[in-house]
Structure formats: C-alpha cells, structure tokens
C-alpha positions in Angstrom: 107.0 100.2 98.4 103.4 100.6 99.3 102.4 102.2 102.6 99.4 101.3 104.6 97.1 104.2 105.5 97.3 105.2 109.1 94.2 105.3 111.3 94.4 109.1 111.6 94.2 109.6 107.8 91.4 107.1 107.3 88.3 108.7 105.8 84.8 108.2 107.3 83.9 106.1 104.3 86.6 103.5 105.3 85.6 103.1 108.9 85.0 99.6 110.1 81.5 98.5 111.4 83.0 98.4 114.9 83.9 102.1 114.8 80.6 103.2 113.2 78.4 105.3 115.4 75.2 103.5 116.4 71.9 105.2 116.5 70.5 106.9 119.6 67.7 104.3 119.7 70.2 101.4 119.8 72.5 103.1 122.3 69.6 104.0 124.6 68.3 100.4 124.5 71.7 99.0 125.2 72.3 101.4 128.1 68.9 100.8 129.6 69.2 97.0 129.3 72.7 97.1 130.8 71.4 99.2 133.7 68.5 96.8 134.3 70.9 93.8 134.2 73.2 95.4 136.8 70.3 96.3 139.0 68.8 92.8 138.8 72.1 91.2 139.6 72.7 93.5 142.5 69.2 93.0 143.9 69.5 89.2 143.5 72.9 89.1 145.1 71.8 91.3 148.0 68.6 89.2 148.5 70.6 85.9 148.4 73.2 87.2 150.9 70.5 88.4 153.3 68.5 85.2 153.0 71.7 83.1 153.5 72.6 85.1 156.6 69.1 84.7 158.0 69.0 80.9 157.4 72.5 80.4 158.7 71.7 82.3 161.8 68.6 80.3 162.3 70.5 77.0 161.8 73.2 78.1 164.2 70.6 78.8 166.9 69.2 75.3 166.4 72.7 73.8 166.5 73.4 75.5 169.8 70.0 74.3 171.2 70.8 70.8 170.0 74.3 70.9 171.5 72.9 72.1 174.9 70.4 69.3 175.0 73.1 66.8 174.0 75.4 68.3 176.7 72.6 67.9 179.3 72.0 64.3 178.3 75.8 63.5 178.4 76.2 65.1 181.8 73.9 62.4 183.2 76.6 59.8 182.3 79.8 61.6 183.1 81.6 58.4 184.0 81.0 56.9 180.5 82.9 59.1 178.0 81.6 57.0 175.1 77.9 57.1 176.1 75.6 58.5 173.4 72.3 57.2 174.7 70.9 60.8 174.7 70.7 60.5 170.9 67.9 57.9 171.3 65.7 60.3 173.2 62.6 61.5 171.5 62.6 64.9 169.8 66.1 64.6 168.3 66.0 65.8 164.6 66.9 63.4 161.8 70.4 63.8 160.5 71.7 65.2 163.8 75.2 63.9 164.7 76.8 64.0 168.1 80.2 63.0 169.5 81.8 62.6 172.9 85.3 64.2 173.2 88.1 63.5 175.6 90.1 66.2 177.4 92.4 66.5 174.4 89.5 67.1 172.0 89.8 63.7 170.3 86.6 62.0 169.3 85.8 59.1 171.6 82.5 58.1 170.1 80.2 59.6 167.4 76.8 58.7 165.9 74.1 60.2 163.7 70.3 60.1 164.1 68.7 58.2 161.2 65.1 58.8 160.2 62.8 56.1 161.6 65.7 54.0 162.7 68.4 53.5 165.4 71.4 55.8 165.6 74.3 54.9 163.5 77.9 55.2 164.5 80.4 57.1 162.5 83.4 55.6 160.8 87.0 56.5 161.2 87.1 58.9 158.2 83.9 60.6 159.4 85.4 61.0 162.9 88.6 62.4 161.5 86.5 65.1 159.7 85.2 66.2 163.1 88.5 66.3 164.9 90.2 69.5 165.8 87.2 71.6 166.6 87.8 73.9 169.5 85.4 74.2 172.4 84.9 78.0 171.9 81.1 77.9 171.7 81.2 79.1 168.0 79.7 77.2 165.1 81.8 75.7 162.4 81.2 74.1 159.0 82.5 70.7 158.3 82.0 68.3 155.4 81.5 64.7 156.7 82.1 62.0 154.1 78.9 60.1 153.3 76.7 62.6 155.2 77.3 65.9 153.6 78.0 69.4 155.0 77.3 70.0 158.7 77.1 73.0 161.0 78.7 71.9 164.3 79.7 73.3 167.7 81.5 72.0 170.8 80.2 72.7 174.4 81.9 71.9 177.6 80.4 71.4 181.1 82.8 70.4 183.8 84.6 67.4 182.4 82.1 66.6 179.7 82.8 67.6 176.1 80.0 67.2 173.6 80.1 67.9 169.8 76.7 68.4 168.1 75.8 69.3 164.6 72.9 69.6 162.1 73.0 69.1 158.3 73.1 72.2 156.0 71.3 70.5 153.1 68.0 72.3 153.8 69.7 75.7 153.9 71.7 75.0 150.7 68.7 73.7 148.9 66.6 76.7 149.9 69.4 79.1 148.8 69.8 77.3 145.5 66.0 77.4 144.9 66.0 81.1 145.7 68.8 81.8 143.2 67.0 79.8 140.5 63.7 81.7 141.2 65.4 85.0 141.2 67.3 84.2 138.0 64.1 83.1 136.2 62.2 86.2 137.4 65.1 88.5 136.4 65.4 87.0 132.9 61.6 87.2 132.4 61.6 90.8 133.8 64.5 91.8 131.7 62.8 90.5 128.5 59.6 92.3 129.3 61.4 95.5 130.3 63.6 95.3 127.1 60.5 95.0 124.9 58.7 97.8 126.7 61.8 100.0 126.6 62.2 99.3 122.9 58.6 100.3 122.2 58.8 103.4 124.4 62.1 104.6 123.0 60.9 104.1 119.5 57.7 106.1 120.2 59.6 108.8 122.1 62.1 109.2 119.2 59.5 109.5 116.5 59.4 113.3 116.8 63.2 113.4 116.1 62.6 111.3 113.1 60.0 113.7 111.8 62.3 116.6 112.5 65.1 114.8 110.5 62.6 114.2 107.7 61.8 117.9 107.6 65.4 118.9 107.6 66.1 116.4 104.7 63.2 117.8 102.8 64.5 121.3 103.2 68.0 120.2 102.1 66.5 119.1 98.8 64.8 122.5 98.2 66.4 124.8 95.6 67.7 127.6 97.8 70.3 129.1 95.5 68.0 130.8 93.0 64.4 131.9 92.5 61.9 132.9 95.1 62.2 130.8 98.3 58.8 130.5 100.0 56.8 127.8 101.6 59.7 125.8 103.1 58.4 122.8 105.1 58.1 123.2 108.8 58.1 120.8 111.8 54.5 120.0 112.8 53.3 121.9 115.8 52.9 118.7 117.8 56.7 118.2 117.6 57.5 121.7 118.9 56.6 121.3 122.5 59.2 123.3 124.5 58.7 121.0 127.5 60.4 118.1 125.6 63.9 117.9 124.1 62.6 116.8 120.8 60.1 119.7 120.8 62.9 122.1 121.5 64.9 120.8 118.5 61.8 121.0 116.4 61.1 124.6 117.5 64.7 125.6 117.0 64.6 124.1 113.4 61.4 126.1 112.7 63.0 129.3 114.0 66.0 128.5 111.8 63.8 128.0 108.8 62.0 131.2 109.5 65.3 133.0 109.6 66.6 131.4 106.4 63.4 132.1 104.6 63.4 135.8 105.7 67.1 136.1 104.9 66.5 134.6 101.4 63.5 136.8 100.9 65.5 139.9 101.9 68.3 138.8 99.6 65.9 138.5 96.8 64.4 141.9 97.5 67.9 143.3 97.6 68.6 141.7 94.2 65.3 143.0 92.9 66.1 146.5 94.2 69.6 146.3 92.7 68.1 145.2 89.4 65.6 148.0 89.4 68.3 150.5 90.4 70.5 149.3 87.6 67.5 149.5 85.2 66.7 153.0 86.5 70.3 154.0 86.2 70.5 152.8 82.5 67.2 154.6 81.8 68.4 157.7 83.6 71.6 157.8 81.6 69.7 157.1 78.4 67.1 159.8 79.1 69.8 162.3 80.3 71.8 161.6 77.1 68.8 162.1 74.9 67.7 165.3 76.8 71.1 166.8 76.5 71.7 165.6 72.9 68.5 167.2 71.6 69.5 170.8 72.5 73.1 170.1 71.6 72.0 168.9 68.2 69.9 172.0 67.7 72.7 174.3 68.7 75.1 172.4 66.4 72.6 172.6 63.5 72.0 176.3 63.8 75.8 176.9 64.1 76.3 174.8 60.9 73.7 176.8 59.1 75.3 180.1 60.2 78.7 178.9 59.0 77.3 178.1 55.6 75.9 181.6 55.2 73.2 183.9 56.4 71.0 183.6 53.3 69.4 180.3 54.5 68.4 181.5 58.0 68.2 184.8 59.8 71.0 185.3 62.4 68.5 186.7 64.9 66.3 183.6 64.7 69.3 181.3 64.9 70.7 183.0 68.0 67.3 183.0 69.6 67.0 179.2 69.0 70.5 178.7 70.3 69.8 180.7 73.4 66.5 178.8 74.0 68.2 175.4 73.6 71.1 176.6 75.9 68.6 177.6 78.5 66.8 174.3 78.3 70.1 172.4 78.6 71.2 174.6 81.5 67.9 174.0 83.3 68.2 170.2 82.8 71.8 170.2 84.1 70.8 172.3 87.2 67.9 169.9 87.9 70.2 166.9 87.7 72.7 168.6 90.0 69.9 169.4 92.5 68.7 165.8 92.5 72.3 164.6 93.0 72.8 167.0 96.0 69.5 165.8 97.5 70.4 162.2 97.0 73.7 162.8 98.8 71.8 164.3 101.8 73.4 167.7 101.6 71.8 170.0 104.2 69.5 172.7 102.9 69.1 176.2 104.2 67.0 176.3 107.3 64.8 179.2 108.2 61.2 179.8 109.2 59.0 179.9 106.0 55.4 181.1 105.8 53.7 178.7 103.4 50.7 180.9 102.8 52.8 183.7 101.4 55.0 181.3 99.5 52.1 179.6 97.8 50.4 183.0 97.0 53.6 184.2 95.3 53.8 180.9 93.3 50.1 181.3 92.2 50.8 184.9 91.0 53.8 183.7 89.0 51.8 180.9 87.5 48.9 183.3 86.6 51.4 185.5 84.8 53.0 182.5 82.9 49.7 180.8 82.0 46.9 183.4 81.7 44.7 180.8 79.9 44.0 178.9 83.1 41.8 179.8 86.0 44.1 180.1 89.0 42.7 180.0 92.5 44.1 180.2 96.1 42.4 178.9 99.2 43.7 179.3 102.7 42.3 177.0 105.5 44.4 177.9 108.5 43.7 177.1 112.1 47.2 178.3 113.0 49.9 180.1 110.9 51.3 177.8 108.2 55.0 178.1 109.4 57.6 175.4 108.5 61.3 175.3 108.9 63.2 174.8 105.7 64.6 176.3 102.5 62.2 178.9 101.1 63.7 178.8 97.6 63.4 175.0 97.4 59.9 174.9 98.8 58.9 177.6 96.3 60.4 175.4 93.6 58.2 172.5 94.7 55.0 174.6 94.4 56.1 176.2 91.2 56.8 172.7 89.7 53.4 171.4 90.6 51.7 174.5 89.2 53.8 174.3 86.0 53.0 170.6 85.7 49.3 171.5 85.9 49.7 174.3 83.3 51.6 172.2 80.8 49.4 169.0 81.0 45.9 170.6 81.1 44.1 172.5 78.4 43.3 176.2 78.5 40.4 177.1 80.8 41.3 174.4 83.4 40.8 175.5 87.0 43.9 175.0 89.1 43.5 175.5 92.8 46.3 175.8 95.4 45.2 175.1 98.9 47.2 175.7 102.2 46.0 174.0 105.4 47.5 174.0 108.9 46.2 171.9 111.7 47.4 169.3 114.2 51.0 170.3 113.9 51.1 169.6 110.1 51.1 172.0 107.2 49.5 170.7 104.0 49.7 172.1 100.4 47.3 170.8 97.9 47.4 171.6 94.1 44.4 170.2 92.3 42.9 170.7 88.8 39.9 169.6 86.9 41.8 168.5 83.9 41.8 165.1 82.1 43.9 163.5 84.8 47.0 161.3 84.8 46.9 158.0 82.8 46.5 155.1 85.2 49.5 153.3 83.7 51.7 156.4 84.5 50.4 157.0 88.0 52.7 154.5 89.9 55.8 156.0 88.4 54.8 159.7 88.3 57.5 160.7 90.8 60.3 158.9 89.1 62.9 160.7 87.1 62.2 161.4 83.4 58.6 160.2 83.7 56.5 162.0 81.1 53.1 161.5 79.6 54.5 162.7 76.3 57.4 160.3 75.5 58.6 162.5 72.6 62.0 164.0 73.2 61.6 166.9 70.8 60.4 170.2 71.9 59.3 173.2 69.9 61.0 175.5 72.4 62.4 175.5 75.9 59.0 176.1 77.5 56.8 173.8 75.5 57.4 170.7 77.7 59.2 169.4 80.7 62.1 167.0 81.0 60.3 164.7 83.4 62.3 165.9 86.5 59.8 168.4 88.0 57.8 165.9 90.1 61.0 163.9 91.0 62.5 167.2 92.3 59.3 168.0 94.2 59.3 164.5 95.9 63.0 164.8 96.8 62.7 168.3 98.3 59.6 167.3 100.3 61.5 164.3 101.7 64.5 166.5 102.6 62.1 168.7 104.7 60.8 165.6 106.6 57.5 165.5 104.6 56.1 163.5 101.7 54.1 164.0 98.6 51.4 161.9 97.0 48.9 162.2 94.1 45.4 161.0 93.5 44.0 161.3 90.0 40.8 160.5 88.2 39.4 162.1 85.0 38.2 165.5 86.0 40.2 165.7 89.3 43.9 165.5 90.0 45.3 166.5 93.3 48.9 166.6 94.6 49.3 166.7 98.4 52.4 167.8 100.3 52.5 167.3 104.0 55.3 169.1 106.0 55.9 169.2 109.8 55.0 172.6 111.3 57.8 174.8 112.6 56.8 174.2 116.3 56.8 170.4 115.9 60.1 170.6 114.1 61.6 172.6 116.9 60.4 170.1 119.5 61.8 167.2 117.5 65.2 169.0 117.2 65.2 169.7 120.9 64.4 166.1 121.7 67.2 165.0 119.4 69.7 167.4 121.0 68.6 166.3 124.6 68.9 162.7 123.6 72.4 163.2 122.2 73.4 165.0 125.3 72.0 162.3 127.5 73.9 159.7 125.6 77.2 161.6 126.1 
C-alpha cells in the first residue's frame, strides 16, 4: 500500500507555486499597493461621510425653514384644516410637499409644488407614506411613491399641524457624483503610484542585485586549492553605510577580505609545512650522511686492523679513528645544542663583557690559523656588557672566525669589531676574501648549508658540517638578538646585534612589574 508524503517531509523541490517565496521586489510592490488601496478607500469613505453629513445638515436646515414658512401660512387659515393655499405663494421651491394634519396626526390634505405649474395633490398611497410622523421637530426620511425620497418634519403651532418636506435627489446625486469622482481619481492615482513604486523599488534594489551577482561570482571561484587572490568585490558605490544595501555590500566585502586573508594564511601555513617537511627530510639525509662518513671510516680502519697490521700502521689507524670519532662527537653535540635551542631551554645568565670575549676568540683563531691576518677593533662609547651565556656567545664568535678561516685563502685579513652605543652591543666579523656565492646567501644560516657540497673530509678539521652558522643564529636569537650577513667579492661581514645589559635589566623589570600588576 502506497503512502502519500506528508507536508512536513516534503522537500523544497516539491513545493507548490503557492508556497514558493516571492521576491522582495514583488512583496514590496504588493505591500505598498495594498497600503495605498487601503488609504485611498479610507480617505474616500471619510470624505464621503463628511460631505454627506454636511449636505444633509444643510438640507435639514432648509426643510425646517420651509416648514416654518408653511406653518406661518397655515396659521392664517386655522379654521380650514385642509387649506394649502400657502403652497401657491412665491418663493416656494419646486418639489416641496406640504400636508395639513389633524390632532391625531392623520393627513387631512397634501400637495406638492410643481415646477412652472400649479400645485398637485397627493394620492392615497403617497399620503399613507407620510402618515405616522411625530411632531417632535426632528427631520425624517420618507420615500414617497412617484416622487422619490424626501426629508420631512412636522411643526405644531397651537392647533395647527403642518408637515413640510424637500426632495433628497440633489443630495443623493451630489454624493453619487462625489463617489464616482473619488473612485476615478483613486484608480488613476493608484495606477500612477504603482508604476512609480515599481520603478523606484527596482532602482533601489539594484545594489542588492549587484551584491548577489558578486556573491554568485565568488561561489564559482576555486577556493579549495591553489593561490586564492583577486576575489571580486562589491563596487564602492554599493557599500554606502547609510543604506541597508550598502551595509550588506560592505559586510560582504569584509567577509571576502577575511576569507581571502584566511585562505592566504592557510596557503602560507601549507607552504611553511611543506618547507618544514622538506627541511626535515634534508636534515635527516644530511645528518645521516654526516654520521655515516665517520662511521664508515671507523669501520674501514677497524676492518683493516682485523685483517692484520701489515697493511696499515696501528698508530695511523687509531689516529684516524680518533679523528673521525671527534668529528662525529662534535656533530652530535651540535645537533643536541640546536635541539635544546629549538625547545627554548633557558641558557645560563650572567653579565658578559663582549670586548674580552671577542679578544679571547681572536687569540684562539690566531693560534688555529696563523696564515690569516687577524685584527681586533674596539669602538666603545660604553662598556660592551650583555646578559647571557658566556660559553655560548664565545661559541658564536668562534664559529664566525672559524668560518672565515676555513672559507678564505691564506693571507686574508679577518677583523673582529666590537661596538657599543644606544643600548645595543654589536659584533662584526668581516674579511676581504672571495665572498659567499649569491645563490648560497639566502640560506647561509640554514642547517647543513655549505659552499662545498662534498661530504668527504680529509680530517676532522678540514671542513665544517654546515651547522656553525645555524648555531650562531640560534644562540643570537636565544639572547634576544639577531645575526645578518652582507657579502660581495672582497668583503664579507657578519653582524650580531645584542641588547645591552642595562636595557635587558630594564626589560626584565618591566616584565616583572607587568606580571605583578596583572596579578
């Protein structure tokens, strides 16, 4: 047995035309038109009622005046209850009817004034229509057969009773004409107003149409992949905050800005993740190669020794094994140091004199590389004192000097400069060697970056592993400073900027006071 789907489970696609939502333009036009119709009907009704009341009041006044004149004429002939000679007097309006009543209110005689003719008596049926009107001075409406609708009243003076009335045709015709005129004017006005409203509503809703077109264009843009830039925007003319459509347009533009910035940030994050993964793969590959080389050498010499001492001298073999072990140990220590710095582990903190520290490093470098010209320059306005780990800072300077010694030919002048001014301490290490290749310069502070891409070394001191400058950059950043390099053929300069000890103390004091205030 089949079941008919209920109204609650009916999908939007199955809605009937009657339940379909109409557009704002149609609803506004219908609402405005209905409001205008109601207003026109109300105004016409009120105008007609007031005009009818005014005309009826004027007619009642004329009826009373006519009745008073008729009563005055009838009072002259009190003895004749059927006398209506006063209707023949001049000045009586055409269509006026009058009647003499007896004491019981019955019509004794009645006549009507005819235009340009003698008065005409009323028949029995017409008299019957006038019977039963009380002499209360009020006006009454009666329909007289053959004559139409009349406004009548009864006046009494002594023993004289007179009924007088005037036709209501003029009032009714005037009210009917007024209704027709008002209806025609209302219909014409509604037609004009409807057309004007349709045009105005269409023009006023055009900005919403342009906003909808912009939104539809954005919905067709490929936002799921690739670089998302240049999304369409609502035109500036449709973003006026003083109008509702402008507020919608401005809100859509803000939304698109947020979407674009979010997508750009997502893409930058994906790019950073991709580079991080690439760096991690390169790091693992480089570390594996760097560790495999000394391990292979140690294994080779051990194998030679196991085969017998006639092929290699034991002293030479142990010397090479010791050298490769030292190289492998240094590489592992450098990797552990970088890992600690990446984790943000705190360093030792003490006041360090950079002038003395750099002087010691220069003396050590002079002893290690006597073939270079080592120079020390001090340009100090104030003592070059910083707060940090003296051993790590010494390692930074030693790495820079060692880098200059290994990558420049003998006879190169290497100058270490210490400067102190404006709350900053600066260490510069420059040489007049061949310089760093331009292609290598952007990645010089990355791990395992080397000008010599060969992984083989004659001994432990013949070349670096590519971690020295990365360690220098990490230690500088851990001390709140930074390192940079400028290199052209004939001049290479590494610059390290560190906050002076006084400035560091002030910053720490501000941080402590800020934390205390927040508590």
